[in-house]
C-alpha positions in Angstrom: 0.0 0.0 -0.1 1.3 3.4 -0.9 2.1 5.9 1.7 1.3 9.1 -0.1 0.5 10.9 3.1 3.6 10.0 5.0 1.7 8.3 7.8 4.1 5.3 8.0 7.4 7.1 7.7 10.2 6.8 10.3 10.6 9.3 13.1 13.0 11.6 11.4 11.0 11.7 8.1 7.8 12.4 10.2 9.3 15.2 12.2 10.9 16.8 9.1 7.6 16.4 7.1 5.4 18.2 9.8 8.1 20.9 10.3 8.4 21.6 6.5 4.6 21.6 6.2 4.3 24.4 8.8 7.3 26.2 7.4 5.4 26.4 4.1 2.3 27.5 5.8 4.2 30.4 7.4 5.3 31.5 3.9 1.8 31.1 2.4 0.3 33.2 5.1 2.2 36.3 3.9 2.1 35.6 0.2 0.0 38.1 -1.6 -0.2 40.6 1.2 0.9 44.2 0.4 3.8 45.5 2.6 1.3 47.6 4.4 -0.8 44.6 5.2 2.1 42.5 6.1 3.3 45.1 8.6 0.0 45.9 10.1 0.1 45.5 13.9 -2.5 43.0 14.8 -2.0 42.5 18.6 -1.5 44.6 21.7 1.9 43.2 22.0 2.8 44.6 18.5 2.7 41.4 16.3 2.4 41.8 12.6 2.5 39.0 10.0 5.9 39.9 8.6 7.4 40.3 12.0 6.4 36.8 12.9 8.1 35.5 9.8 11.3 37.5 10.7 11.1 36.1 14.3 10.9 32.5 12.9 14.0 33.2 10.7 15.9 34.3 13.7 14.7 31.2 15.6 15.8 28.8 12.9 19.2 30.4 12.9 19.5 30.5 16.6 18.6 26.8 17.3 20.3 25.1 14.2 23.3 27.3 13.6 24.1 28.8 17.0 23.0 26.1 19.4 23.4 22.9 17.4 26.4 23.7 15.3 28.0 26.2 17.7 28.4 29.0 15.0 28.9 32.5 16.2 25.8 34.3 14.8 24.5 37.8 15.2 21.9 38.2 17.9 19.3 40.9 18.5 17.9 39.7 21.8 18.2 42.3 24.5 18.6 40.9 28.0 16.6 37.9 27.2 13.9 39.9 25.3 13.3 38.6 21.9 11.0 41.4 20.9 13.5 42.9 18.6 13.4 39.7 16.5 9.8 40.7 15.5 10.6 44.3 14.6 10.4 45.4 11.0 13.4 47.7 10.2 13.5 50.6 7.8 15.4 48.6 5.3 13.2 45.5 5.5 10.8 44.6 2.7 8.4 41.7 2.3 10.8 40.1 -0.1 13.9 40.5 2.1 12.1 39.1 5.2 10.8 36.0 3.4 14.3 35.6 1.7 16.0 35.7 5.2 13.4 33.1 6.5 13.9 30.8 3.5 17.6 31.0 3.7 17.6 30.1 7.3 15.1 27.2 6.8 17.3 26.0 3.9 20.4 26.1 6.2 18.6 24.4 9.0 17.4 21.5 6.7 21.0 21.1 5.6 22.3 21.0 9.1 19.6 18.4 10.1 20.3 16.3 7.0 24.1 16.2 7.8 23.6 15.0 11.4 24.0 11.3 11.6 21.3 10.9 14.3 18.5 12.7 16.0 20.4 11.8 19.2 23.3 14.1 18.2 23.9 16.8 20.9 24.1 20.5 20.4 27.6 22.1 20.3 26.4 24.7 22.8 24.4 24.2 25.9 21.2 25.9 26.5 20.4 27.9 29.6 17.6 25.6 30.6 18.5 22.0 29.4 22.3 21.8 28.9 23.2 20.3 25.5 20.0 19.2 23.7 19.5 16.7 21.0 18.7 17.4 17.3 15.4 15.6 18.1 14.6 18.1 20.8 15.5 21.0 18.5 13.5 19.8 15.7 10.4 19.1 17.9 10.8 22.5 19.5 11.0 24.0 16.1 7.8 22.2 15.0 5.8 23.6 18.0 7.3 27.1 17.6 6.5 27.2 13.9 3.0 25.6 14.3 2.1 28.1 17.1 3.1 31.1 15.0 1.4 29.6 11.9 -1.7 29.7 14.0 -1.2 33.4 14.8 -0.7 34.0 11.1 -3.9 32.2 10.4 -5.8 34.6 12.5 -3.9 37.7 11.3 -4.5 36.7 7.7 -8.2 36.1 8.2 -8.6 39.5 9.8 -6.6 41.2 7.1 -8.3 39.9 3.9 -10.5 37.0 4.9 -8.2 34.3 3.6 -8.4 31.1 5.5 -6.9 27.6 5.0 -3.3 26.4 4.9 
């Protein structure tokens, strides 16, 4: 019997498949929005659709490149506050933010693919769990991306009525 929906794949393929699904949903949720729509603040805390995409790019970079590989990457967190990751800068465009997100996702996919096991541990320890496994990072990225895809669902529906994945 064919497994066209991926319901009988191994653990790694299952996690990668769900994570990639939500990564695509994130991009889809800002596709077709004008820059004004994409930067419309939608919550009292200041979230806008494009800001969520930018944040997710920083999160991909932080977990895969900085924590897992141990690369020195730029950071914009200020005293543990990740709000600057959501901020749209004067030089940002919809295209540049989506390109940043895509580049970090592509790099994260490559990093994960090159790891021999989901049990591989991060090069850098985290402040709350020491060294974490690639499995933990990927599951965390799945929940983080899905959570923000849900935010984007609501924002997009309020902006132009579009619903669905």
